C-alpha positions in Angstrom: -176.9 -37.4 1.6 -179.8 -39.8 1.7 -182.8 -37.9 0.4 -184.9 -41.3 0.3 -184.4 -41.8 4.2 -184.6 -38.0 4.9 -186.7 -36.5 2.2 -187.1 -32.8 4.0 -184.5 -32.1 6.3 -184.5 -28.5 5.2 -188.1 -28.2 6.6 -187.1 -30.1 9.9 -184.0 -27.9 10.7 -186.3 -24.8 10.0 -188.8 -26.1 12.5 -186.0 -26.7 14.9 -184.8 -22.8 14.3 -188.6 -21.8 14.7 -188.5 -23.6 18.3 -185.0 -21.7 19.1 -183.3 -24.9 18.9 -179.7 -25.2 17.1 -178.6 -27.9 14.9 -175.0 -29.1 14.7 -174.0 -31.8 12.1 -171.4 -34.2 12.2 -169.3 -35.0 9.0 -166.4 -37.0 8.5 -163.4 -35.7 6.4 -163.2 -38.9 4.1 -165.0 -39.2 0.8 -166.5 -42.6 0.1 -164.8 -44.5 -2.7 -167.4 -47.3 -2.9 -169.1 -45.6 -6.0 -166.3 -44.3 -8.2 -168.9 -42.3 -10.2 -170.1 -40.4 -7.1 -170.1 -36.7 -7.5 -167.3 -35.7 -4.9 -165.2 -38.6 -5.4 -165.2 -38.1 -9.3 -164.5 -34.4 -8.8 -161.6 -35.0 -6.5 -160.3 -37.8 -8.7 -160.6 -35.8 -11.8 -158.6 -32.7 -10.1 -156.1 -35.1 -8.8 -156.5 -33.8 -5.2 -156.9 -37.1 -3.3 -154.0 -38.0 -0.7 -151.8 -40.6 -2.4 -150.5 -43.8 -1.0 -146.9 -44.6 0.0 -147.2 -48.2 0.0 -150.0 -49.2 -2.3 -149.2 -47.0 -5.4 -150.6 -49.9 -7.8 -153.8 -50.5 -6.1 -156.8 -48.2 -5.6 -155.8 -45.7 -8.3 -152.5 -45.0 -5.9 -154.9 -43.3 -3.3 -154.4 -43.8 0.5 -157.4 -45.9 1.2 -158.9 -46.7 4.5 -162.0 -48.4 5.8 -164.5 -45.9 7.7 -168.1 -45.8 8.2 -168.9 -45.8 4.4 -166.5 -48.4 3.9 -163.8 -47.8 1.1 -162.8 -44.2 2.0 -160.3 -41.8 0.4 -159.1 -38.5 1.6 -158.7 -34.9 0.1 -155.2 -33.4 0.0 -156.0 -30.2 1.8 -152.5 -28.8 0.8 -154.1 -28.4 -2.5 -156.2 -25.4 -2.9 -158.6 -27.2 -5.4 -159.3 -29.7 -2.5 -160.2 -26.9 0.0 -162.7 -25.6 -2.9 -164.2 -29.0 -3.2 -164.6 -29.3 0.6 -166.3 -25.9 0.5 -168.5 -26.7 -2.2 -169.7 -29.7 -0.4 -170.4 -27.8 2.8 -172.3 -25.2 0.9 -174.5 -27.6 -0.7 -175.1 -29.5 2.5 -176.1 -26.2 4.0 -178.7 -25.6 1.2 -180.3 -29.0 2.2 -180.0 -28.5 6.0 -179.7 -25.1 7.6 -177.4 -26.0 10.3 -175.8 -23.8 12.9 -172.5 -25.8 13.5 -170.4 -28.3 12.2 -168.6 -31.1 14.2 -165.7 -32.4 12.0 -165.1 -36.0 13.0 -162.5 -38.2 11.8 -160.8 -35.2 10.2 -157.4 -37.3 9.6 -156.6 -39.8 7.1 -157.4 -42.8 9.4 -160.0 -45.6 9.7 -160.1 -49.0 10.9 -157.0 -50.7 9.2 -153.8 -50.8 11.0 -152.0 -48.7 8.3 -153.4 -48.3 5.0 -156.3 -50.7 3.6 -155.7 -52.5 0.5 -158.9 -51.9 -1.7 -160.4 -50.4 1.5 -160.9 -53.7 3.1 -159.4 -54.3 6.7 -157.6 -57.4 7.2 -159.6 -60.2 8.8 -158.7 -60.8 12.4 -157.3 -64.0 13.4 -159.7 -66.4 14.7 -159.1 -67.3 18.4 -158.4 -70.8 19.4 -161.3 -72.6 20.5 -161.2 -73.9 24.1 
């Protein structure tokens, strides 16, 4: 969460509740792989609970990589109990910062802006249309 741009979301969400308003946060199921040192990426990578690629086994650590809003994105393997624990840890940490009432899970499947998997999380450049 960007605490620079949004320094006090907890107070903001508490004020919503004081006004009898509800807050639903939208989250995506992917984990940014732009920063290999980020907390959740590191945890998932260390515990080997990221979905594996079937075609790019020698690229991107062998993970299934897509291009989503954060750019290079990987996905938890929810068939692995440790992946569910990482997910729950993240949801609980988010709730500590923002007291939400509901979750909207968007992009909850391993999909993105590439046709199939991306190599290095980068979608292929679309062909340039011929000039008229």
